[in-house]
C-alpha positions as CSV (number, residue, x, y, z in Angstrom):
1,M,28.6,177.9,85.3
2,K,28.1,178.3,81.5
3,G,29.7,181.2,79.7
4,N,27.9,184.0,77.9
5,L,28.1,184.0,74.1
6,T,27.6,187.7,73.8
7,A,30.4,188.4,76.2
8,L,32.6,185.9,74.4
9,V,32.0,187.5,71.0
10,I,32.6,191.1,72.3
11,T,35.8,189.9,74.0
12,A,37.0,188.2,70.8
13,V,36.2,191.1,68.6
14,I,37.9,193.7,70.8
15,V,41.0,191.6,71.3
16,L,41.4,190.8,67.5
17,V,40.9,194.5,66.6
18,V,43.6,195.5,69.1
19,V,46.0,192.8,67.9
20,L,45.4,194.1,64.3
21,I,46.3,197.6,65.5
22,G,49.5,196.1,66.9
23,F,50.4,194.7,63.5
24,L,49.6,198.0,61.7
25,S,51.7,200.0,64.2
26,G,54.8,198.1,63.1
27,R,54.3,198.1,59.4
28,D,57.2,200.5,58.9
29,K,60.3,198.4,58.1
30,S,62.5,200.8,60.2
31,N,60.9,199.2,63.3
32,R,62.8,196.1,62.5
33,S,66.1,197.6,61.3
34,S,68.1,197.1,64.5
35,V,67.8,195.7,68.1
36,E,67.5,199.3,69.4
37,E,64.7,200.1,67.1
38,W,62.8,196.9,67.6
39,S,63.2,196.6,71.4
40,V,63.2,200.2,72.6
41,G,61.7,202.1,69.7
42,G,64.9,204.1,69.0
43,R,64.3,205.8,72.4
44,R,61.8,208.3,70.9
45,F,58.8,207.9,73.2
46,G,57.5,211.0,75.0
47,T,56.1,211.2,78.5
48,L,52.6,210.2,77.7
49,L,53.6,207.1,75.6
50,V,56.0,206.0,78.3
51,W,53.3,206.4,80.9
52,F,50.9,204.2,78.9
53,L,53.7,201.7,78.1
54,V,55.1,201.3,81.7
55,G,51.5,201.3,83.0
56,A,50.7,198.4,80.6
57,D,54.0,196.7,81.8
58,L,53.2,196.9,85.4
59,Y,49.4,196.7,85.7
60,T,48.6,193.4,84.2
61,A,45.7,190.9,84.4
62,Y,47.6,189.3,87.3
63,T,47.4,192.6,89.1
64,F,43.6,192.8,88.8
65,L,42.8,189.2,89.3
66,G,45.5,188.6,91.9
67,L,44.6,191.5,94.0
68,T,40.9,190.7,94.2
69,S,41.8,187.0,94.8
70,T,44.2,188.0,97.7
71,A,41.6,190.4,99.1
72,Y,39.0,187.6,98.9
73,T,41.1,185.2,100.9
74,G,43.6,187.3,102.8
75,G,41.8,190.6,103.3
76,S,43.9,193.7,103.8
77,L,47.2,191.9,103.0
78,A,46.3,192.8,99.4
79,F,47.0,196.5,100.2
80,F,50.7,195.8,100.2
81,A,50.5,196.6,96.4
82,I,50.0,200.2,97.2
83,P,53.1,201.1,99.3
84,Y,55.3,198.9,97.1
85,T,54.5,200.9,94.0
86,I,54.9,204.2,95.8
87,I,58.4,203.0,97.0
88,A,59.3,202.0,93.4
89,Y,58.2,205.2,91.8
90,F,59.8,207.4,94.5
91,I,63.3,205.8,94.1
92,S,62.9,205.6,90.3
93,Y,62.7,209.4,90.2
94,F,66.4,209.5,91.3
95,F,68.1,206.6,89.6
96,L,66.2,206.0,86.3
97,P,67.2,209.3,84.7
98,K,70.9,208.6,85.4
99,L,70.6,205.0,84.2
100,W,68.8,206.2,81.0
101,K,71.3,208.8,80.2
102,F,74.2,206.4,80.5
103,S,72.4,203.7,78.6
104,K,71.5,206.1,75.8
105,S,75.1,207.3,75.4
106,H,76.3,203.7,75.1
107,K,73.3,202.3,73.1
108,L,72.4,199.8,75.9
109,T,69.0,198.1,75.8
110,T,69.1,195.8,78.9
111,L,70.2,196.1,82.5
112,A,72.7,193.3,81.8
113,D,74.2,195.5,79.1
114,Y,74.6,198.2,81.7
115,A,76.3,195.8,84.1
116,K,78.7,194.6,81.4
117,V,79.8,198.1,80.5
118,R,79.8,199.5,84.1
119,F,81.9,196.6,85.6
120,D,83.6,195.4,82.4
121,S,82.3,191.9,83.2
122,K,80.5,189.6,80.8
123,F,80.1,187.1,83.6
124,L,78.1,189.5,85.7
125,S,76.1,190.4,82.6
126,L,75.4,186.7,82.1
127,L,74.2,186.3,85.6
128,I,71.8,189.2,85.4
129,A,70.5,188.0,82.0
130,A,70.0,184.5,83.3
131,V,68.1,185.7,86.4
132,G,66.0,188.1,84.3
133,V,65.0,185.4,81.7
134,L,64.3,182.6,84.3
135,M,62.3,184.8,86.6
136,L,60.3,186.2,83.8
137,I,59.0,182.9,82.4
138,P,56.6,182.4,85.4
139,Y,55.5,186.0,85.1
140,I,54.6,185.4,81.4
141,D,52.8,182.2,82.5
142,L,50.6,184.3,84.8
143,Q,49.5,186.3,81.9
144,L,48.6,183.0,80.2
145,A,46.6,182.1,83.3
146,G,44.8,185.4,83.2
147,I,43.6,185.0,79.6
148,Q,42.8,181.3,80.3
149,D,40.7,182.2,83.3
150,T,38.9,184.9,81.4
151,L,38.1,182.6,78.5
152,T,37.0,179.9,80.9
153,V,34.4,182.1,82.5
154,A,33.3,183.7,79.2
155,G,33.5,180.7,76.9
156,T,32.6,177.6,78.9
157,G,30.3,175.5,76.7
158,F,31.3,177.4,73.5
159,I,35.0,177.0,72.9
160,N,38.0,174.8,73.8
161,V,39.8,177.2,76.1
162,K,43.3,175.7,75.9
163,V,43.3,175.8,72.1
164,V,42.1,179.5,72.1
165,V,44.8,180.4,74.7
166,V,47.5,178.8,72.6
167,F,46.2,180.7,69.5
168,S,46.0,184.0,71.4
169,F,49.6,183.8,72.6
170,L,50.9,182.7,69.2
171,L,49.1,185.7,67.7
172,V,50.8,188.0,70.2
173,A,54.1,186.4,69.4
174,L,53.6,187.1,65.7
175,Y,52.7,190.7,66.2
176,T,55.6,191.2,68.6
177,F,58.0,189.6,66.2
178,F,56.6,191.9,63.4
179,S,56.1,195.2,65.2
180,G,58.6,195.2,68.1
181,I,57.9,197.6,71.0
182,K,55.7,199.8,68.9
183,G,53.0,197.1,68.8
184,P,52.4,196.8,72.5
185,T,53.0,200.6,73.0
186,Y,50.2,201.7,70.8
187,T,47.9,198.9,71.9
188,A,48.8,199.8,75.5
189,V,47.1,203.1,75.0
190,I,43.8,201.3,74.2
191,K,44.3,198.8,77.1
192,D,45.0,201.5,79.7
193,I,42.0,203.6,78.6
194,M,39.8,200.6,79.0
195,V,41.3,199.8,82.4
196,W,40.5,203.3,83.6
197,V,37.0,203.4,82.2
198,I,35.9,199.8,82.8
199,M,37.6,199.2,86.1
200,L,36.4,202.5,87.6
201,F,32.9,201.7,86.4
202,L,33.1,198.3,88.2
203,V,34.5,199.7,91.4
204,V,31.9,202.4,91.6
205,N,28.9,200.4,90.4
206,L,29.4,196.9,92.0
207,P,29.1,198.0,95.7
208,I,26.0,200.1,94.8
209,L,24.5,197.2,92.8
210,H,24.9,194.7,95.6
211,F,24.7,196.8,98.8
212,G,23.0,200.1,97.8
213,S,26.1,202.2,98.4
214,W,29.8,202.2,99.2
215,G,28.9,203.1,102.8
216,S,26.6,200.1,103.1
217,M,29.2,197.8,101.7
218,I,31.9,199.0,104.1
219,H,29.4,198.6,107.0
220,K,28.6,195.1,105.9
221,V,32.3,194.1,105.7
222,A,33.1,195.7,109.1
223,S,30.2,194.0,110.8
224,D,30.2,190.6,109.2
225,S,33.8,190.0,108.3
226,P,36.1,192.4,110.2
227,Q,39.1,190.1,109.6
228,L,39.2,191.3,106.0
229,L,40.0,194.9,107.2
230,T,43.0,194.0,109.4
231,I,46.5,192.7,108.8
232,P,47.3,189.7,110.9
233,T,49.6,190.4,113.8
234,S,51.0,186.8,113.8
235,G,51.4,183.9,111.4
236,P,53.4,183.5,108.2
237,K,51.9,186.6,106.7
238,G,51.6,189.3,109.3
239,I,52.8,192.9,109.6
240,P,56.5,191.9,109.1
241,W,55.6,190.1,105.9
242,F,53.5,193.1,104.7
243,L,56.3,195.6,105.4
244,T,59.1,193.5,103.8
245,A,57.0,192.4,100.9
246,S,56.3,196.1,100.1
247,L,59.9,197.0,100.4
248,I,61.3,194.2,98.3
249,S,58.6,194.4,95.6
250,G,59.3,198.1,95.4
251,L,63.0,197.7,95.0
252,A,62.5,194.9,92.4
253,L,59.9,196.6,90.2
254,F,62.3,198.3,87.8
255,M,64.7,195.4,87.8
256,W,62.3,193.3,85.7
257,A,63.3,193.1,82.0
258,H,60.0,194.4,80.8
259,A,60.0,197.4,83.1
260,A,63.5,198.3,82.0
261,T,62.4,197.9,78.4
262,G,59.7,200.5,79.0
263,V,62.2,202.8,80.7
264,F,64.7,202.7,77.8
265,T,62.1,203.7,75.2
266,A,61.9,207.2,76.8
267,K,63.3,210.1,74.7
268,S,64.5,212.1,77.7
269,A,65.4,211.7,81.4
270,D,62.7,214.3,82.1
271,A,60.0,211.9,80.7
272,L,61.1,209.4,83.3
273,R,60.9,211.9,86.2
274,K,57.4,212.9,85.1
275,N,56.4,209.3,85.0
276,A,57.6,208.8,88.5
277,I,55.3,211.6,89.5
278,F,52.2,210.5,87.6
279,L,52.4,206.6,87.6
280,P,51.0,206.5,91.2
281,L,47.7,207.6,89.7
282,Y,47.1,204.0,88.8
283,N,46.9,203.3,92.5
284,I,43.5,204.9,92.5
285,V,42.2,201.9,90.6
286,L,44.2,199.4,92.7
287,I,42.9,200.7,96.0
288,L,39.3,200.5,94.9
289,L,39.8,197.2,93.1
290,I,40.9,195.5,96.4
291,F,37.5,196.3,97.8
292,L,35.9,194.3,95.0
293,G,37.6,191.3,96.6
294,F,35.6,192.2,99.8
295,V,32.4,192.5,97.7
296,A,33.1,189.1,96.1
297,Y,33.5,187.6,99.5
298,H,30.0,188.5,100.5
299,V,28.3,188.1,97.1
300,L,29.7,184.9,95.7
301,P,28.7,181.5,97.1
302,Q,31.0,179.9,99.6
303,G,33.6,177.6,98.0
304,T,34.1,179.8,95.0
305,N,37.7,179.4,93.6
306,P,39.5,182.6,94.7
307,R,41.3,183.0,91.4
308,F,38.0,183.5,89.7
309,A,36.7,186.0,92.3
310,L,36.6,189.1,90.1
311,L,35.5,187.2,86.9
312,N,32.7,185.4,88.7
313,L,31.6,188.6,90.4
314,I,31.3,190.3,87.0
315,Q,29.5,187.2,85.6
316,V,26.8,187.2,88.3
317,S,26.3,191.0,88.2
318,Y,26.0,192.0,84.6
319,G,24.6,191.0,81.2
320,G,26.7,190.0,78.2
321,T,27.7,193.5,77.0
322,V,29.3,194.7,80.2
323,Q,30.7,191.3,80.8
324,G,32.3,191.4,77.3
325,L,33.9,194.8,77.9
326,A,35.2,193.8,81.3
327,Y,36.6,190.5,80.0
328,A,38.2,192.2,77.0
329,T,39.9,194.6,79.4
330,I,41.3,191.8,81.4
331,A,42.3,189.8,78.3
332,L,44.2,192.8,76.9
333,A,45.8,193.2,80.4
334,S,47.2,189.7,79.8
335,L,48.2,189.8,76.2
336,I,49.9,193.2,76.0
337,P,52.2,192.8,79.0
338,C,53.0,189.3,77.7
339,S,54.3,191.0,74.5
340,I,56.5,193.5,76.4
341,M,57.8,190.7,78.7
342,A,58.7,188.6,75.7
343,I,60.6,191.5,74.2
344,G,62.5,192.0,77.5
345,A,63.4,188.3,77.8
346,S,64.4,188.0,74.2
347,N,66.6,191.0,74.4
348,L,68.4,189.6,77.4
349,F,69.0,186.3,75.8
350,A,70.1,187.6,72.4
351,N,72.3,190.4,73.6
352,N,73.8,189.1,76.8
353,I,73.9,185.3,76.2
354,Y,73.9,184.7,72.4
355,R,76.1,187.6,71.4
356,D,78.5,187.6,74.3
357,F,79.0,183.8,74.7
358,I,77.6,181.9,71.7
359,N,78.4,184.0,68.7
360,P,80.5,187.1,69.5
361,N,81.0,187.8,65.8
362,V,77.3,188.0,65.0
363,T,76.4,190.7,62.5
364,P,73.9,193.5,63.7
365,A,71.3,192.2,61.1
366,K,71.5,188.6,62.4
367,L,71.4,189.7,66.0
368,T,68.3,191.6,65.3
369,M,66.7,188.6,63.7
370,V,67.8,186.3,66.6
371,T,66.3,188.8,69.1
372,R,63.0,188.9,67.3
373,S,62.9,185.2,66.8
374,M,63.4,184.5,70.5
375,V,59.9,185.8,71.1
376,F,58.5,182.5,69.9
377,V,60.9,180.6,72.1
378,V,60.1,182.6,75.2
379,I,56.3,182.5,74.7
380,G,56.5,178.8,73.7
381,L,58.4,177.9,76.9
382,A,55.9,179.9,78.9
383,L,53.0,178.1,77.3
384,I,54.5,174.7,78.0
385,F,55.6,175.5,81.5
386,G,52.2,177.0,82.4
387,M,50.3,173.9,81.2
388,V,52.7,171.5,82.9
389,F,52.9,173.3,86.3
390,P,49.7,175.4,86.5
391,S,49.4,175.4,90.3
392,A,53.0,176.6,90.8
393,L,52.7,179.9,88.9
394,V,51.8,182.3,91.6
395,S,54.3,181.0,94.1
396,L,57.0,181.0,91.4
397,Q,56.2,184.6,90.4
398,L,56.5,185.7,94.1
399,L,59.8,183.9,94.2
400,G,60.7,185.8,91.0
401,V,60.3,189.1,92.8
402,S,62.7,187.8,95.5
403,G,65.1,186.8,92.7
404,M,64.9,189.9,90.7
405,V,65.6,192.2,93.7
406,Q,69.1,190.6,94.0
407,I,70.3,192.5,91.0
408,F,69.4,195.8,92.7
409,P,72.9,196.4,94.2
410,A,74.6,195.6,90.9
411,I,72.4,198.2,89.1
412,V,71.4,200.9,91.5
413,F,74.2,200.9,93.9
414,S,76.7,201.1,91.1
415,L,75.2,204.3,89.8
416,Y,76.3,206.0,93.0
417,W,79.1,203.9,94.4
418,K,82.2,204.7,92.4
419,N,84.5,202.1,93.9
420,Q,82.0,199.2,93.8
421,T,83.9,196.2,92.4
422,K,82.7,193.5,90.1
423,E,84.1,190.7,92.3
424,A,82.2,191.8,95.4
425,T,79.0,192.5,93.3
426,I,79.1,189.0,91.8
427,L,79.7,187.4,95.2
428,G,76.8,189.4,96.7
429,L,74.5,188.5,93.9
430,L,75.3,184.8,94.1
431,V,75.0,184.7,97.9
432,G,71.7,186.6,97.7
433,L,70.3,184.1,95.2
434,I,71.4,181.1,97.3
435,V,69.9,182.5,100.5
436,T,66.7,183.4,98.8
437,F,66.2,180.0,97.3
438,T,67.2,178.3,100.5
439,V,64.7,180.2,102.5
440,Y,62.0,179.5,100.0
441,A,62.8,175.8,99.8
442,T,63.0,175.3,103.5
443,G,60.0,177.6,104.4
444,K,62.1,179.1,107.2
445,S,61.4,182.8,106.5
446,F,60.2,183.6,110.0
447,G,57.3,185.7,108.8
448,I,59.5,187.8,106.5
449,Y,59.4,188.0,102.7
450,E,62.0,185.6,101.4
451,G,63.7,188.2,99.2
452,F,64.5,190.4,102.2
453,W,66.8,187.7,103.6
454,G,68.5,187.3,100.3
455,L,69.0,191.1,99.7
456,L,70.3,191.5,103.2
457,A,72.9,188.8,102.7
458,N,73.7,190.2,99.3
459,I,74.4,193.7,100.6
460,I,76.4,192.5,103.6
461,V,78.6,190.3,101.4
462,T,79.1,193.1,98.8
463,V,80.1,195.6,101.5
464,I,82.4,193.2,103.4
465,F,84.2,191.9,100.3
466,N,84.5,195.1,98.3
467,P,87.6,196.4,100.2
468,M,89.4,193.2,99.3
469,F,89.2,194.1,95.6
470,V,89.0,197.8,95.5
471,S,92.8,198.3,95.1
472,K,92.4,196.9,91.5
473,I,90.3,199.9,90.4
474,K,91.1,202.7,92.8
475,N,94.2,204.1,91.1
476,K,93.2,203.3,87.5
477,T,91.7,205.6,85.0
478,N,88.3,204.4,84.0
479,P,86.3,206.4,81.4
480,I,83.1,204.6,82.4
481,T,83.2,205.6,86.0
482,D,84.5,209.0,85.0
483,E,81.4,209.4,82.9
484,L,79.1,208.3,85.8
485,F,80.9,210.2,88.6
486,G,82.3,213.2,86.8
487,K,82.1,216.6,88.4
488,N,79.3,217.7,86.1
489,E,77.0,214.7,86.9
490,S,74.6,216.6,89.2
491,P,70.9,216.1,89.0
492,L,70.5,219.6,87.6
493,H,73.1,218.8,84.9
494,L,71.3,215.6,84.1
495,K,68.0,217.5,83.6
496,K,69.7,220.0,81.3
497,E,71.3,217.2,79.3
498,A,67.9,215.6,78.9
């Protein structure tokens, strides 16, 4: 199907204007004065900016396109995205403020930084950094796939899609290098406003446009394709998969480097508590968006590629102007998260691999430049990987979730378990990764999400082996654990400190 020139022009204009705003937001040289300024904005963002930034982090083009695609093919399995975010926000209310306070006092900008200081272990920090970078590359690739799919639908017959995709991501790399976290933060405000306005318009209007009303649409789905409204009770993705996928995805959400970057920009612990309360509002859009997958199932011709379900539904339903606004929203939901992800991955590499193992005597100015420059390497690797292995992206991102959750015990458990040892934590992390990748490679998950088996093994090994090493730390004075577990570290005290 040929694209729409009006839609393509509107998409291009909006994206270019937003990227320009990203450049302008970073014109102050202080944004590039240090790693802390460039990567986490000096920790000066209030509740609203953090809400927009974390929302831009977590609700990407893959979220919108992937959910409608899953609903189109797998029906109600797509609803796993709702409980998993609720789980993530619920637990984040308790552990993120404590993590933020400790990280601020020690000027930490990554979760690997935290692990290094908490356990006095560069090796554990290296493991966490390596997992974070490697798991994030396929996620960045999915943002590439999102912009590529959008341009394919909008621009077929008018542009060379691959050339424009490469240009778009290099442009994002430039404004991220120049502006740091302030670029994607201020452009995230535009992106999130467009998400709320355009996506809500689509979810309200499309069922009415094609079926007369929401009630008629639900009746059509219930009578003609009831399988879309139920979760399978057997097979590789049934109720056990749904439950464990929700749990593991929820625990992993704030372990991602880009999510942690958003967290560390907050100016207070209270801003993070408020975000845990208000971020679930995004689920209003997600719940309704899943139903658009059901609409696409009945509107689009049989044999439609599921990955284009939402884009093709928009294409056959509206003229060029609405198409352009919708495509621009999805394109921004690809490019802005890509920028934040690149910052997170670059920060991990520069701070926890380059500084700790390659050049320990690096000056702060050079470290800042290395961190910024790594944006081009990360995005370049993602571009190459995505073009060489395009069909593997979704499965690798799902594997990424299972990989990222393996650092949960090292980060979250250690905030509350005073005598947790680095040796047991490292063993647990390694075993968890090995089990996860073994289950994934063999396909023997028994209807359970792969990361669940890895995390279970991880926790068991950590708990069993911890007593063997605890004597090394139990009777020693440790200012780090004293800070984390001192008598004054109550939730009320944390709130007053913030």
